[in-house]
N, C-alpha and C positions, 0 to 999 in steps of 0.2 A: 524580546527574543522569541524566535519561532523554531520549532523542531520539525524535521522531516522523518517520518517513520516508514520504512520499506519492509514489508512482510514477505519473506521468501521461504518459510519453514514448513510448508505443507508437504504431505507425503506424495502427492501427485499420482495417486493410484490409477486414475483414468488415463494418464498419459503413457503408461507402460513402464518398461525397465529403465529407460533413460531418465536422468535428472532433468526434469522439465525446465528448471531455471537455467540450465546450461545448454538447452537446445538452441541450435543456431537460427538466428533471424537476422538477415542482412549483414552477415559477417561477424556478428557478436552474440554472446549468450543472451537469451530472452530477458533475463532479469536486469541486464545492463541498460536496456532501453528505458525502463522506468527510473532506474538509478541515475541515468544521464539527465533526465528531466529534473529530478530532485537536485542534482548537482548544479543545474543551470538556474535554479531559483535561489534568491538571496535568503538563505537559512542560517541560523546560528549553530545548529547542530544537525547531524544526519546519523540516523541509527538504522541498522538493518538487522532484522531478526531472522536467524537461520536455524536449521536443525543440525545435529551432529553429523559430520561426514561431508560437509560442504566447504572444505578447505580452499579449493580453487576459487569458488565464488567469493568466499570471505576475503581472500587476498586481493581479488579484483575490486571488490567494494571498498576495502580499506584504502586502496590506491586512489579512489575517488573521494576520500574524506569521510567515509562512513565508519562509525564505531559499531562493532559487532556485538550483538546479544544472542545467546544460544537458547533455544527452547529445547530442553532435554527430553520433553515428552510431546513431540509434535502430533502424536495420535490423539491428543486431547483437543485438537482442532484449532481453527483460526483464532477464536477468542483467546485461547491461552497464549498464542504468539503475540497478539495485539497487547494483551496485558503485560507480558514480559517487556515488550518494547516501551510501553507507557511508563513502566516503573523506572526506566533508565532516562526518561526525559528530564532535563534540568529543571529544578524547582523555579528557576528564574524565567523559564519559557512561558509565554502567555498561551501557548497551545501547540498542537501537533497536527501536521498534515499527514494523513494516513494514505499510503499507496500500497498496491499489491505488485509483487514482482512479475506476475503473469499478465499484467495489463500494459503492453508495450506502446500503446498509442495515446496515452495521456499527454497533455501539453502544459507548458508553463502558464499559458493564459488560463487554462481551466483551474489550475492550482491557485493562481492569483485571485480568481473569482471566488473560490471557496473561502480563502482567508479574508477576503473583503467583507464577509458577513460577520466577522468577529465583533462583539463577543458571543454571537449566536452560533451554535454548531451548524454545519452545512454538509450536505452530501449531494451526490450527482443522481439524476433521474433520467431514464429514457423509457418511453412508453409506459409510464407509471411504475416502473421498477427502480427502486433505490439501490445504489451500489457505491462502493469506493470509486475514486478517491473521496476522502472526507476531511473536514476540518473539525477538530476536537479542541474547543477552548479549555482553559485550565479547569474551570468548574466541572466540565464534562469528564475530563481525565480523572478528577477526584471521584466523581460518581461511578465511573467504570471500575476504578480500583477498589472502591468501597463496596461495590455490589457484585462481588465475585460469583455469587450464586445466580445472578440474572444474566441472560444472554445480552451481549453488547448491543445487538440490534434493538432490543426492547428498551434499554437505557437511553439510547440515542433517540428513539421514537418519542419517549416521554419528555425529552428535552425540547421537542418542537423544532427540529432543524429546518433551516432554509433548504429548499430543494432547487438545485441548479440544473437546468436542462442541459443535456449533453447528447451528442449523436452516438449512434451504435458503434461506430469504429473507435471513437475515443474511449468508450467503455468496454471494448472487446477484451475478454479475458481468455486465456488459453488454458483449457482443461484437457484437451485431447490433441493428438497429432493432426486431426482434421481441423480443429480450431486454429492451430498454427498455420496450416495451409491457407485457411480463410484470411488470416491476418496478412500473410505474405501476399496474397492476391489483391487485397484491397488497399495496400499502402498506408499512407498517413492521412490523418484528418484532425479535427479539433472539435471544439464545442460550438 
């Protein structure tokens, strides 16, 4: 079994007043692009972590087969959302694919490459910078949940992850309205 974990619970303070995850990109909310990729990959379970107040997004993700987990304290940061999501991954899952809702250009091929490194953890790299999406095998999930005082990035680094080269567009994340404009301008890509 493999789980897909989509994190959409950030406060998006750099984006402005609009809910970034619901910002329009090519006729649909931003977060639904990454969700659609996870829906296209053969997974046994799909989990989306949201913050309170994202009812419309929750309904849309539920219709794509996602189970919703709520981070009641999104100000605690991304690590808190990832840990909430990982606690809901089935004990039978051999691992979880971590994706962020503000990365609309990830591809099924990229996710497949990450899982292909199991039982080793894997993450994407562009120009020497590591980022999600990432593959967390069961033993890494346990280490992340046991090491709540450590940043997840440090736990993953200690595990010696495989580093999967990916292009800048595939790893583009949307933090500001200008980032969204850049993603709109450059269309789709892959790894």
